[in-house]
C-alpha positions in Angstrom: -22.4 42.2 42.8 -20.0 40.3 40.6 -21.0 38.7 37.3 -19.5 36.0 35.1 -18.3 37.9 32.0 -18.3 36.1 28.7 -17.4 37.8 25.5 -17.5 36.6 21.9 -14.1 36.4 20.2 -14.0 35.8 16.5 -10.6 34.7 15.4 -8.8 37.4 13.5 -10.6 40.3 15.0 -8.6 43.5 15.0 -7.2 45.3 18.1 -7.6 48.9 19.1 -4.4 50.9 18.6 -2.3 52.8 21.1 0.6 55.1 20.6 3.6 54.9 22.9 5.4 57.9 24.4 9.2 57.4 24.4 11.1 57.9 27.7 8.0 57.6 29.7 6.8 55.3 32.5 3.4 54.9 31.1 1.5 54.2 27.9 0.5 57.3 25.9 -2.6 56.1 24.3 -4.5 57.2 21.2 -7.5 55.2 20.2 -7.8 53.6 16.8 -10.7 51.5 15.7 -8.6 49.1 13.4 -5.2 48.3 12.1 -4.7 47.8 8.4 -1.7 46.3 6.4 -1.0 49.8 4.9 -0.9 51.3 8.4 1.6 48.8 9.6 3.9 49.7 6.7 4.5 53.1 8.3 6.7 53.9 11.3 3.8 55.3 13.2 1.8 52.1 12.4 4.5 49.8 13.7 4.9 51.9 16.8 1.2 52.0 17.4 0.9 48.2 16.9 3.7 47.4 19.3 2.4 49.8 21.9 -1.0 48.1 21.8 0.9 44.8 22.6 2.3 46.4 25.8 -1.1 47.8 26.6 -2.8 44.5 26.2 -0.8 43.1 29.1 -3.2 45.0 31.4 -6.1 42.9 30.2 -4.6 39.9 31.8 -2.1 41.0 34.5 -4.0 42.8 37.2 -7.3 41.3 36.0 -8.9 39.6 39.0 -10.6 36.9 36.9 -7.4 35.9 35.3 -5.9 35.6 38.8 -8.7 33.3 39.8 -8.1 31.1 36.7 -4.5 30.6 37.7 -4.7 30.4 41.5 -8.0 29.0 42.7 -8.1 25.2 42.8 -4.4 25.0 43.5 -2.6 24.5 46.8 -2.4 28.3 47.2 -6.1 29.3 47.0 -9.7 28.1 47.3 -12.8 30.2 47.3 -13.8 32.6 50.1 -17.2 33.2 51.6 -17.9 35.8 48.8 -17.1 33.2 46.2 -19.5 32.7 43.3 -19.7 31.2 39.8 -16.3 32.7 39.0 -14.6 30.8 41.8 -16.4 27.8 43.0 -16.4 25.6 39.8 -12.7 26.1 39.2 -11.9 25.0 42.8 -12.7 21.4 41.6 -14.2 20.6 45.0 -17.8 19.8 44.1 -19.2 23.3 44.4 -20.2 23.6 40.7 -18.9 21.9 37.6 -16.1 23.6 35.6 -17.3 24.0 32.0 -17.0 26.1 28.9 -19.4 28.8 30.3 -17.8 29.5 33.6 -14.0 29.0 33.4 -12.3 32.3 33.8 -9.4 31.2 31.5 -11.8 32.8 29.0 -10.0 36.1 29.9 -6.9 34.7 28.1 -8.7 33.4 25.1 -10.7 36.6 24.6 -7.6 38.8 24.6 -4.8 36.7 23.1 -5.9 36.3 19.5 -6.5 39.9 18.7 -3.1 40.6 20.3 -1.6 37.8 18.1 -3.2 39.3 15.0 -1.8 42.7 15.8 1.7 41.1 16.1 1.1 39.3 12.8 0.4 42.6 11.2 3.5 44.3 12.5 5.8 41.3 11.7 4.3 40.8 8.2 4.3 44.4 7.1 6.6 46.3 9.4 9.8 45.7 7.5 8.6 48.1 4.8 8.3 50.9 7.3 12.1 51.2 7.7 12.0 50.6 11.4 14.7 48.8 13.4 14.8 45.0 13.7 14.7 45.5 17.5 11.3 47.1 17.3 9.9 44.3 15.2 11.5 41.9 17.7 9.2 43.2 20.3 6.2 42.0 18.3 7.8 38.6 17.9 8.2 38.4 21.7 4.6 39.3 22.4 3.2 36.9 19.8 5.3 34.1 21.5 4.2 35.2 24.9 0.5 35.0 24.0 0.9 31.6 22.3 2.9 30.2 25.3 0.1 31.1 27.7 -2.5 29.7 25.3 -0.7 26.4 24.8 -0.2 25.9 28.5 -3.8 26.6 29.2 -5.8 25.0 26.4 -3.4 22.7 24.5 -2.9 23.2 20.8 -4.5 26.4 19.4 -5.0 27.9 15.9 -1.9 29.4 14.2 -4.2 30.3 11.2 -6.5 33.2 12.1 -8.1 33.2 8.7 -5.3 34.2 6.3 -2.8 31.4 6.8 -0.5 30.4 9.6 0.9 33.4 11.4 -0.5 35.7 8.8 -2.3 39.0 9.5 -6.0 38.7 9.0 -8.3 41.7 8.2 -11.6 39.8 8.0 -13.3 38.0 10.9 -13.4 34.3 10.2 -16.0 31.9 11.7 -14.2 28.7 11.0 -11.0 27.5 12.7 -8.7 24.5 13.1 -6.5 23.9 16.1 -2.8 23.1 15.6 -1.1 20.5 17.8 1.1 21.4 20.8 4.4 20.6 19.0 3.3 22.8 16.0 2.5 25.8 18.3 5.9 25.5 20.0 8.1 24.8 16.9 6.3 27.0 14.4 5.5 30.0 16.6 6.9 30.1 20.1 10.5 29.0 19.6 11.2 30.9 16.3 9.6 34.1 17.6 11.6 34.0 20.8 14.9 33.2 19.0 14.2 36.2 16.7 13.5 38.3 19.7 16.7 37.1 21.4 18.8 37.9 18.4 17.4 41.4 17.9 16.2 42.8 21.2 18.7 45.2 23.0 20.4 44.5 26.2 18.9 47.7 27.6 15.2 48.7 26.9 14.5 51.4 24.3 11.9 52.8 26.7 11.1 52.5 30.4 9.6 49.1 30.9 10.5 47.9 27.3 11.6 44.5 26.3 15.2 43.2 26.4 17.3 40.2 25.7 16.8 39.2 29.3 13.1 39.0 28.8 13.5 36.9 25.7 15.9 34.5 27.5 13.6 34.2 30.5 10.6 33.3 28.3 12.5 31.1 25.9 14.1 29.1 28.8 10.7 28.6 30.4 9.2 27.6 27.1 12.0 25.0 26.5 11.5 23.7 30.1 7.7 23.4 29.7 8.0 21.7 26.3 10.6 19.3 27.7 8.1 18.2 30.4 5.4 17.9 27.7 7.6 15.6 25.6 8.6 13.5 28.7 5.0 13.3 30.0 5.9 11.3 33.1 2.3 10.9 34.3 0.7 10.1 31.0 -1.4 13.3 30.8 -3.5 13.4 27.6 -3.0 16.2 25.1 -5.3 17.7 22.6 -5.5 17.8 19.6 -4.2 14.3 19.8 -0.7 13.8 18.5 2.4 11.8 19.2 4.7 13.1 21.9 7.5 13.6 19.5 9.3 16.7 18.4 9.2 17.7 14.7 12.8 18.9 15.0 14.0 15.5 16.3 15.0 16.6 19.8 14.1 14.7 23.0 13.1 16.1 26.4 16.6 16.1 27.7 17.8 18.3 24.8 15.1 20.9 25.8 16.0 20.7 29.5 19.6 21.4 28.5 18.6 24.4 26.4 16.4 25.7 29.3 19.4 25.4 31.7 21.9 27.0 29.2 19.7 30.0 28.3 18.5 30.7 31.9 22.1 30.6 33.2 23.2 32.8 30.3 20.6 35.3 31.4 21.7 35.2 35.0 25.4 35.7 33.9 24.5 38.5 31.4 21.7 40.3 33.2 21.8 43.7 31.5 20.0 46.2 33.8 18.4 43.5 35.9 19.4 42.1 39.3 17.9 40.7 42.5 16.7 43.2 45.0 18.5 43.1 48.4 15.4 41.8 50.2 12.2 40.1 49.3 10.3 43.0 50.8 11.9 45.4 48.4 10.7 43.4 45.4 7.1 43.9 46.3 6.7 47.1 48.3 4.8 49.7 46.2 7.2 52.5 46.9 9.9 50.5 45.0 7.8 49.6 41.9 9.6 49.1 38.6 12.7 47.9 40.4 15.6 46.0 38.8 14.0 42.6 39.5 10.9 43.2 37.3 11.8 42.3 33.8 8.4 43.0 32.3 5.3 44.6 33.9 1.8 45.7 32.8 2.1 49.4 33.5 -0.3 51.8 35.2 -0.1 55.4 36.5 -1.6 57.3 39.4 -1.2 60.7 37.6 -3.9 60.3 35.0 -7.0 58.0 34.9 -7.0 58.3 31.1 -3.4 57.2 30.6 -3.8 54.5 33.3 -6.5 52.8 31.3 -8.6 52.1 34.3 -10.6 53.8 37.1 -8.0 54.5 39.7 -9.5 57.5 41.4 -12.6 56.6 43.4 -14.6 53.6 42.4 -14.2 50.8 39.9 -16.3 47.7 39.0 -13.8 45.1 38.2 -13.1 45.5 34.5 -9.9 45.3 32.4 -7.7 47.1 31.8 -7.9 48.2 35.4 -5.6 46.6 38.0 -8.2 45.1 40.4 -6.7 41.6 41.1 -6.0 42.4 44.8 -9.8 42.7 45.6 -10.2 39.0 45.1 -7.6 38.1 47.9 -9.2 40.1 50.7 -11.4 38.9 53.6 -13.7 41.6 55.0 -11.5 42.8 57.8 -13.5 46.1 57.8 -16.0 44.4 60.1 -13.5 44.4 62.9 -14.8 46.2 66.0 -13.4 47.7 69.2 -14.9 49.5 72.0 -14.7 53.2 72.8 -15.5 52.5 76.5 -13.4 50.6 79.0 -16.4 49.5 81.0 -19.2 48.8 78.5 -18.8 47.3 75.0 -19.5 50.4 73.0 -18.5 49.2 69.6 -17.2 51.0 66.5 -15.3 49.9 63.4 -11.6 50.3 64.2 -10.1 49.0 61.0 -11.3 50.6 57.7 -10.5 50.3 54.1 -7.4 52.3 53.2 -5.4 52.8 50.1 -2.3 50.9 51.4 -1.1 47.4 50.6 -3.1 44.6 52.2 -5.8 46.9 53.6 -7.9 47.9 50.6 -11.2 46.8 49.0 -12.3 43.3 49.9 -14.3 41.1 47.5 -13.8 37.9 49.6 -13.5 35.6 46.6 -10.1 33.8 47.1 -9.1 32.3 50.5 -5.9 30.8 51.7 -6.2 27.2 53.0 -4.7 26.4 56.4 -1.8 24.5 54.7 -0.5 27.8 53.5 0.3 28.9 57.0 1.0 25.5 58.5 3.0 23.8 55.7 4.1 26.2 52.9 5.4 28.9 55.2 6.9 27.3 58.3 10.1 29.2 59.1 8.5 32.6 59.5 11.0 34.2 61.8 14.0 33.5 59.5 12.5 33.4 56.1 11.2 36.9 55.3 8.8 35.7 52.5 5.8 35.1 54.7 6.0 38.6 56.1 6.6 40.0 52.6 3.7 38.1 51.0 0.8 38.5 53.4 -1.0 41.1 55.6 -1.6 39.0 58.7 -1.8 41.9 61.2 -4.5 44.4 61.0 -3.9 47.7 62.7 -6.3 50.3 63.8 -6.7 53.3 61.5 -9.9 54.9 62.8 -8.1 58.1 63.3 -7.7 58.6 59.6 -11.5 58.7 59.1 -12.3 60.9 62.1 -14.0 58.0 64.0 -13.7 57.8 67.8 -11.9 61.2 68.0 -12.2 64.3 70.0 -10.9 67.7 68.8 -9.1 65.9 66.0 -7.2 63.7 68.4 -7.7 59.9 68.4 -9.0 58.4 71.7 -7.9 55.2 73.3 -10.0 52.2 72.2 -10.5 48.9 74.0 -10.1 45.5 72.3 -9.4 41.9 73.4 -9.5 41.4 77.1 -10.8 45.0 77.3 -7.2 46.1 77.1 -6.4 49.5 75.6 -5.2 50.0 72.0 -4.4 53.2 70.1 -4.6 54.0 66.4 -1.7 52.1 64.7 -1.8 49.2 67.2 -2.7 45.7 66.1 -6.5 45.0 66.3 -6.2 41.4 65.0 -3.3 39.2 64.3 -3.0 35.8 62.6 -0.7 33.9 64.9 1.5 30.8 64.3 0.1 28.6 67.0 -3.4 27.5 68.1 -2.2 27.0 71.7 -4.1 28.8 74.4 -6.6 30.7 72.2 -10.1 31.0 73.4 -12.8 31.6 70.8 -16.4 32.8 71.3 -19.0 30.1 70.7 -21.2 30.5 67.6 -24.1 31.4 69.8 -22.5 34.3 71.6 -20.1 35.3 68.8 -19.9 39.1 68.7 -21.3 39.6 72.2 -20.2 42.1 74.7 -16.4 42.1 74.8 -16.1 39.5 72.1 -14.8 39.7 68.5 -17.6 40.1 66.0 -15.5 38.3 63.3 -15.0 35.2 65.5 -11.4 35.9 66.4 -10.1 34.6 69.7 -8.1 36.0 72.5 -4.9 35.2 74.5 -4.3 36.2 78.1 -2.6 39.6 78.3 -2.9 40.5 74.6 -5.0 43.4 73.5 -5.3 42.2 69.9 -7.7 39.6 68.7 -5.9 36.5 67.4 -6.7 33.8 64.8 -4.7 30.5 65.0 -3.8 28.5 61.9 -6.6 26.0 62.6 -9.3 28.7 62.6 -8.4 30.1 59.2 -11.7 29.8 57.3 -13.5 30.9 54.2 -14.6 34.0 56.3 -11.2 35.1 57.5 -7.8 34.3 56.1 -4.4 35.8 55.1 -4.7 38.8 52.9 -2.2 39.0 50.0 -0.1 42.0 50.7 2.3 42.0 47.8 -0.3 42.9 45.1 -2.0 45.6 47.2 -2.7 49.1 46.2 -0.1 51.9 46.7 -0.8 55.6 46.2 1.1 58.7 47.0 -1.9 60.9 47.4 -3.5 59.6 50.6 -2.4 62.5 52.7 -3.5 62.0 56.3 -6.7 60.1 55.4 -7.7 56.7 54.1 -7.1 57.7 50.5 -9.0 56.0 47.6 -9.0 52.2 48.3 -12.0 51.4 46.0 -10.6 52.2 42.6 -8.2 50.2 40.4 -4.6 50.2 41.6 -2.3 52.5 39.8 0.7 50.2 40.4 2.4 48.3 37.6 1.7 44.6 37.7 4.7 42.2 37.4 4.6 39.8 34.5 8.2 38.5 34.4 10.7 38.6 37.3 14.5 38.1 37.1 14.3 35.8 40.1 12.4 33.2 38.1 15.5 32.5 36.0 17.1 30.8 39.0 14.0 28.6 39.4 13.9 27.7 35.7 17.6 26.8 35.7 17.3 24.8 38.9 14.3 22.9 37.7 16.1 22.0 34.4 19.2 21.0 36.4 17.1 18.6 38.5 15.8 17.0 35.3 19.4 16.8 34.0 20.6 15.1 37.3 22.7 18.2 38.1 22.0 18.4 41.8 24.9 20.6 42.9 24.0 23.2 40.3 20.3 23.1 41.3 21.1 23.5 44.9 23.5 26.4 44.3 20.8 28.2 42.2 18.1 27.7 44.8 20.4 28.9 47.5 20.8 32.2 45.8 17.1 32.8 46.3 16.9 31.3 49.8 19.9 33.4 50.9 18.1 36.5 49.7 14.9 35.4 51.5 16.9 35.4 54.8 17.7 39.1 54.4 15.3 41.4 56.2 15.2 45.2 55.5 11.8 45.8 57.0 9.4 44.0 59.3 6.3 44.5 57.1 3.5 43.5 59.5 5.0 45.1 62.5 5.7 48.2 60.5 9.3 48.8 61.5 12.8 48.8 60.1 14.5 45.4 60.6 18.0 44.9 59.3 18.8 41.3 60.0 20.6 38.7 57.8 19.5 35.1 58.2 21.0 34.1 54.9 23.5 31.6 56.4 20.7 29.9 58.3 18.5 29.7 55.2 21.3 28.1 53.1 22.2 25.7 55.9 18.5 24.5 56.0 18.4 23.7 52.3 18.2 20.0 51.7 21.2 18.3 50.2 19.1 16.8 47.4 16.9 19.1 45.4 13.7 17.6 44.0 10.9 18.9 41.8 8.7 19.0 44.9 11.2 21.1 46.7 11.4 23.5 43.8 7.6 23.8 43.8 7.7 24.5 47.5 10.2 27.3 46.9 8.3 28.7 44.0 5.2 28.9 46.2 7.1 30.9 48.8 8.6 33.2 46.2 5.7 33.8 43.8 2.7 33.1 46.0 -0.5 34.5 44.5 1.1 36.1 41.4 -0.7 34.0 38.8 1.9 31.3 38.1 0.7 28.4 40.4 -1.7 26.5 38.1 0.7 26.4 35.2 3.6 25.4 37.6 1.5 22.4 38.8 0.3 21.5 35.3 3.8 21.8 33.8 5.3 19.4 36.4 2.1 17.2 36.3 1.8 17.6 40.1 -1.6 19.4 40.2 -3.7 16.4 41.4 -1.0 15.3 43.8 -0.4 18.6 45.5 -3.8 20.1 45.5 -6.0 17.0 45.9 -7.0 18.0 49.5 -6.9 21.1 51.6 -8.1 22.2 55.0 -10.2 25.2 55.9 -13.0 26.1 58.3 -16.5 27.2 57.2 -18.2 30.3 55.9 -19.4 32.0 59.1 -17.5 34.3 61.4 -17.9 31.8 64.2 -16.7 28.8 62.3 -13.5 27.5 63.8 -13.7 23.8 63.0 -11.2 22.7 60.3 -12.7 20.7 57.4 -10.7 18.6 55.0 -11.9 19.2 51.5 -11.3 16.8 48.6 -10.9 18.0 45.1 -11.6 15.8 42.0 -8.8 16.5 39.5 -8.6 14.1 36.5 -6.0 13.9 33.9 -8.3 15.5 31.3 -8.7 18.5 33.6 -5.0 19.5 32.9 -6.4 21.5 29.9 -9.0 24.3 30.4 -12.2 24.5 28.2 -12.4 26.5 25.1 -14.9 29.2 26.0 -18.5 28.5 24.9 -18.7 32.0 23.4 -16.0 31.0 21.0 -17.8 27.9 19.9 -21.1 29.9 19.5 -19.4 32.4 17.3 -18.1 29.9 14.8 -20.2 28.8 11.7 -19.2 25.2 11.7 -21.1 21.9 11.9 -21.8 20.8 15.4 -19.5 17.8 15.2 -16.6 20.1 14.2 -17.4 22.4 17.1 -17.4 19.4 19.4 -14.0 18.4 18.0 -12.7 21.9 18.6 -13.5 21.6 22.4 -11.2 19.8 24.8 -12.5 16.3 25.5 -13.3 16.8 29.3 -15.8 19.6 28.5 -17.8 18.3 25.6 -20.8 17.0 27.5 -21.0 19.6 30.2 
């Protein structure tokens, strides 16, 4: 059903143009085949080019394959029982070899350079259009954003797309040379972000537009990341090979200090941004575009055309649609209950619905058992487990007309043949394995038994799954990125299309983590602890019990702060980042930046592929130092007219003979 997509990208290719509608939540798009230097010298051309940079966010953020590239193979995700060539090689666990043909980081490569070239055109020509410096600053920001993701993912990348470094190119070029990591940072990323910081407004010119806060967030994170690269505590190789010295003469400590200064300045001068009262409010669809989201890839429910995807009935997993959530779903729709209290007369009691956590399942990304057992341990006090996952699956058969009489839902019978009604829990992932009875593999799904291999506890009407039974077949569904629509009515809605929700790219909360991480590197423990405690205190505030679907106004912030260790370490910050940003597409770069990937993701525990598999297996990953860079896509190498030895030299060393 799902294919590995590879597309040729020739450096310097031009992007399609989009026009932006001011004072609007969404992109007002008008197709153009190409951009030209003359076009960028007009106000309309600059606006069209900048709008295309916003629109291009949707090719990455919300793209399920880009999510796989940044999550699978980490301590957050492995592949599910629907996994294939998109998922298995990147898991690094011996189920395929990651190479230049199957690494889904190609999504970034295949989109970033046309985006960069559009920004080059705006920056190089836009001053003649008589537009404001703040509008040009948006192009500087997006060019830096693309280069920052490229350099973290692939190492050094080309600054010259065919017409000179950071110059607009109108002719496709089939030769290329990669710049070094320090060159990409000091010639492109830092100057662009400083320009953006100097000229972007405090408040966005349009809904969802860029601000000084966005520039400070990205600049502080870039300084932090480059500081780690210069320090290189675990001797991770870089490519193209170069000395770990800064062309501007600064050391790692200088960059950590800059990261701390700029992140705290953003916290102290937030503009229109602030933390939401509770973690739930950050991620619930009814509160999208809230004050904590500094930048998002926008979508709309009102028009499929302006959405840029297929959000109405059915979609096939293509950008710019927002389909990332499909990857993180096990097939809960197989859950069955009985319509009879005496004989097992089964029917599907939980169906796809266009609500968060209960939409279309592609079964490609599964949560290892450590997510429930280790990462999220304090589930009754810390609200982030409940605000991250759908772990309770409620009956919704009434919304499809199943098991009803005269339009009224009937009672159904579930675990222990106890009665359940529509809206009751049919299956729950519970926090303890104690006392659970599971069906054997031979009689799994028999009369009165769960057909998905779930167990039962005495006196409970819902099937249960303990932490040690989490498997590649059934696991925690990611709730926070789930679909949200306002047009479901009393039915199941449209769960199979792209999501019309905006997809978060930058969050204000990350500033606290950036500053705290820099503070740890600067031996400023008190400052690091104070920053982390702001986030932890908020995590203790409950405004809604998500999985139990009820209002819950409880404040555990004092308990959360009291439980914070006195000494903050990088590992503890990574623990907190996992709880705060789980499944959002940051994890691989977090582990690569801190050089903790092999240490923290070396092993994981999960049961097998079948519904009746309940036996935990410890899986070992092979992660070498050379794996800390992703492969240049083979389609890129094939598109270049260069001698084979030069193509070989263009590829990162770990992937040259695969």
